[in-house]
N, C-alpha and C positions, 0 to 999 in steps of 0.2 A: 828235387825232392825231398822236402823235409818230413820230419816225424819229431814229434814233442818226447823228450824225453821219458816222461811220464805214462807216454800214449794216449794222451787226450784226444791228438788232432794228427792229421798226416795230410800234407799238401802237398798237391799234384798239380804243377807249374803248366802254365798253357802262354805260348811264346805271344811277344808281344802285347801280354796284358798284366803288367807290370810286375813280371815275374822276378826282376832281379831286384828290384825294390824290397817285395815280400820276402826273397830269398834271404836277406840282409838283416830286415827286421825280425823274420821269425826265428831267428839264430837268436835273438837277445832275449829273446822270451822261452828258450829251451829247445830250439828246433836244431835237430839233428841231419846232415846231408844224408840223402842216399842217389847212389845213379842211377836205380830203377827202382819199382817197384817191387816191395818184398812179396815173397810168397804169403797167401792168405792173409785175414784181415789183422793189421797192427795196430790199430787205433779205434779209439771210441766213434769218431769221425773222418770221414776221410772226402776233403774239400777241394775245389776247384775256384780261380777265378775267372770269370768270361767276361768278356767285354762287346757292347755295342758295334758291331760287325763293320757297320761304316766306320766309324772310328778308327778301328783297327785295321781296315782296309788301308787308310791313309798313314798310319804308324806303320805297316808294313811298307808302303811304297816311300817312306821317308826312309827307312831303315835302309833299303834295298837302293836307295838311288843317292844314298851319302856314303858310299860304298864302292864297291866296284860296276856299280852301272850309274854312276854318277854322271851328269852332263860333261865335266871336264875330261874324266876318264873314257866315256865313248866318242868322244873326239878323237882325242889320242890314238886308240887303239880301232878306230873306224868301227865300232860296234853302235848298233842302233841304240840310242836313248829312248828312255818310257817316259811317256809325260803320265799323268795319274790317270786319264782314260782309256788308254793302251794297256797301263801296268794291270788295269781292272782286268779287261777283256782278255788279254795274253796271261799275264804273268801268275794273277791269281788261279787261274785255271791249268797251272802248269807247264805254258809253253815257252820257257825260257829257263835259264838257268838261275838259279837263287844262292843266295850266301849258304840259305839252308834248306833243303827241301819239305822238313816237318815245317817250318814257316808258314808257307801257304795253305797247309792242311786247313780246314773250316773246324771251329772248335769241338760242332760233335762229333765228328769223326775222330778227332785227335783224342777227347776225354773219354770216348766209345772202348778204350783197349783198358779203363783203368775200372776200378771201382769208386764211384762217387756218390758220397752220400748227400754233399750239399754245395750248390754253386752258390758264389760271392759273388754279385756284380760290381764291377770295376767301379763305376758311377758311385755305388754307395758303399764304398770299400773300408772305410774306418767302423759305422755304424754296423756293417752285417758282418765285418771280419771279427769283431769284440764280441758278438755273441758265441763265437768257436773259441776263441782264444784266450776269453777272458779282458776282460778293461784293458785298452792300448790307450797308448796316446797316436796321434796323429800320423800313420806310416809316412816316414819321407820318402819323396819321389824321386827317383834317379833315372835316367836315361830320356828325359822327357825333350822332345824334341819341339823345337821352336816352327813358325810360318803362321799360314793362316789358321783357323778354327776348320776343324771337318766340315763343316758345313758348306764352307764357301768352295771347297774344292769339287762337289760333287755337280755333276750333270746328268742328264737324261742317259747318257750313255755308262758312265761309271754308276750309276744307281743300278740301269737296268744288268750288270755284271755282277755287280756284290748282291743283287738278291738272289741270281741263280745261284752263284759261291755260296753264299753264306744262308740260304732256305733252312738247312737244321737248325744254325744256328737263332734266330730268328723262334722258332718255335721253342728252343732249348732255353732261351733268356727270356722268354716274353717279351720281345723288342718289336716295335711296331716297324713295318717297312714302309719307305717313302713311296 
């Protein structure tokens, strides 16, 4: 979390929603890091970035399967490898260990514990963010994963699992279900 030195804004991170990029960029425009939300109102506007739930699920899966749950590590330690459909059915619903359990919280539940005035959509990040922090150049993206576009990974099985997991996120962000 970052607070603007002048008290204009307070950024609340949401995992797998460009938080690394934003933390780095917002420090260049006067942001100071906090490890937890301070008591009471600390800025004129408290904001968080949210993301299309399908794209976020793909990002979570790529993050998880790039580390301890990679196909190579699973074979090495005789663990189950989670393909995308299996990850959506079981991983998103907390049925296996993740690198960080907060990662699999849906965005609405995660953000409900904070005071949030404005939700910025990752898909319109630069435009929406400039309305809060002032004119900005394009936010450089860190940690972008490569691979098939998220839409190409979706199957009926994964769509059903994501729709259940992220029910509140579709409402929060105004995203359409497939």
